[in-house]
C-alpha positions as CSV (number, residue, x, y, z in Angstrom):
1,A,-0.1,-0.2,0.0
2,P,1.3,3.5,-0.5
3,E,2.4,5.4,2.2
4,T,-0.2,7.5,3.9
5,P,0.3,11.4,4.7
6,A,-0.3,10.8,8.3
7,A,2.4,8.0,8.6
8,F,4.8,10.1,6.4
9,L,4.2,13.0,8.5
10,N,5.1,11.0,11.7
11,L,8.2,10.1,10.1
12,L,9.3,13.9,9.0
13,A,8.4,14.9,12.8
14,S,10.9,12.3,13.9
15,A,13.5,13.1,11.7
16,I,13.1,16.7,12.5
17,R,13.2,15.9,16.4
18,S,16.3,13.7,15.9
19,G,18.0,15.9,13.3
20,D,18.0,13.3,10.7
21,K,19.8,15.2,7.9
22,T,19.8,12.0,5.6
23,F,16.0,11.5,5.8
24,L,15.4,14.9,5.4
25,M,17.2,15.3,2.1
26,A,16.4,11.8,0.9
27,R,12.6,12.6,1.2
28,L,12.7,16.5,-0.2
29,N,10.9,16.8,-3.4
30,P,13.2,17.0,-6.4
31,A,11.5,20.4,-7.5
32,V,12.9,22.0,-4.3
33,I,16.3,20.5,-4.8
34,A,16.1,21.7,-8.5
35,A,15.0,25.4,-7.7
36,Y,17.3,25.8,-4.8
37,G,20.3,23.7,-5.3
38,S,21.3,20.6,-3.4
39,S,24.2,22.5,-1.3
40,A,21.3,25.3,0.0
41,C,19.0,22.6,0.5
42,R,21.7,20.4,2.5
43,A,22.5,23.5,4.6
44,T,18.9,24.4,5.4
45,V,17.9,21.0,6.6
46,A,21.0,20.7,8.6
47,T,19.4,23.5,10.6
48,Y,16.1,21.3,11.4
49,M,16.6,20.1,14.7
50,D,13.8,20.4,17.2
51,P,12.8,18.1,20.1
52,T,9.2,19.5,19.9
53,A,8.5,19.1,16.3
54,A,5.1,17.1,15.7
55,F,2.3,17.3,13.1
56,G,-1.2,17.1,13.8
57,V,-3.3,16.1,11.0
58,I,-6.5,18.2,10.5
59,S,-7.5,17.3,7.0
60,I,-6.2,15.8,4.2
61,G,-7.0,16.7,0.3
62,S,-7.0,14.4,-2.7
63,P,-4.2,14.2,-5.1
64,A,-3.8,16.9,-7.7
65,S,-1.3,19.1,-9.7
66,Y,0.3,21.4,-7.5
67,P,2.0,24.9,-8.8
68,Y,5.0,24.8,-6.7
69,K,6.3,28.6,-7.1
70,V,10.0,29.7,-6.3
71,A,11.6,32.9,-7.2
72,G,8.9,33.7,-9.8
73,K,9.0,30.3,-11.4
74,T,6.2,28.0,-11.3
75,H,6.9,24.1,-11.2
76,L,3.6,21.8,-11.8
77,V,4.1,18.9,-9.8
78,P,1.6,15.8,-10.2
79,D,0.2,13.7,-7.7
80,T,0.6,16.3,-4.8
81,I,-1.9,16.2,-1.7
82,T,-2.6,19.3,0.6
83,A,-2.7,18.7,4.3
84,Q,-4.1,21.2,6.7
85,V,-2.1,20.3,9.7
86,T,-1.1,21.6,13.2
87,F,2.6,22.2,13.0
88,T,4.2,22.3,16.5
89,Q,7.7,23.7,16.5
90,Q,10.0,25.2,19.4
91,G,7.2,24.1,21.5
92,K,4.3,26.1,20.2
93,S,1.9,25.0,17.7
94,A,-0.2,26.8,14.7
95,P,-2.0,25.9,11.8
96,E,-0.4,25.3,8.6
97,T,-0.9,24.0,4.9
98,I,1.6,21.7,3.8
99,H,2.1,19.8,0.5
100,L,3.2,16.0,-0.2
101,S,4.0,14.8,-3.2
102,R,4.4,11.0,-4.4
103,A,7.5,9.9,-5.9
104,R,7.6,7.1,-8.5
105,D,8.6,4.6,-5.9
106,G,5.2,5.5,-3.8
107,K,6.7,7.4,-0.8
108,L,6.0,10.7,0.0
109,T,8.2,13.7,-0.5
110,W,8.2,17.1,1.2
111,Y,8.8,20.8,0.6
112,T,10.7,23.5,2.6
113,A,12.2,26.8,1.6
114,C,15.9,26.4,1.6
115,T,18.0,29.6,1.5
116,T,18.5,31.3,-1.8
117,P,17.0,29.9,-5.0
118,S,19.5,29.0,-7.7
119,G,19.4,30.1,-11.3
C-alpha cells in the first residue's frame, strides 16, 4: 500500500526531532532541490533539529497537480496532496498548510524553503 500522509508526517516529525539530515534530504521533493540547489537544501535541513516537532493532521485533500512557485517560476508537480495540519515547532503549535507529493516509488516527499533559490 502507498505511504499515507499521516504515516509520512510522523516520520518527518521524528526526523526533525532527531536532526536526521539523511532522511530530510532523501525525502525532500526534487522540485525543491532543482529550485534551490542541493547545497542550499543540505545547509537548510542541517538546521532542522527541534525536539518538540510534531504534526497534527486536521484534513487531507485529494491528490492533484500543485503549482510550486519559487523565485517567480512555477513548477507543476503532479500527484500532490494538500494537508491542513497543526505544526508544533519550538514548543508552539500553529495551523499550517503543507504539500506532500508522491514519488515514483510510492513514498511521499515534502517541501521547504531552502536558503536562496538558484538560477
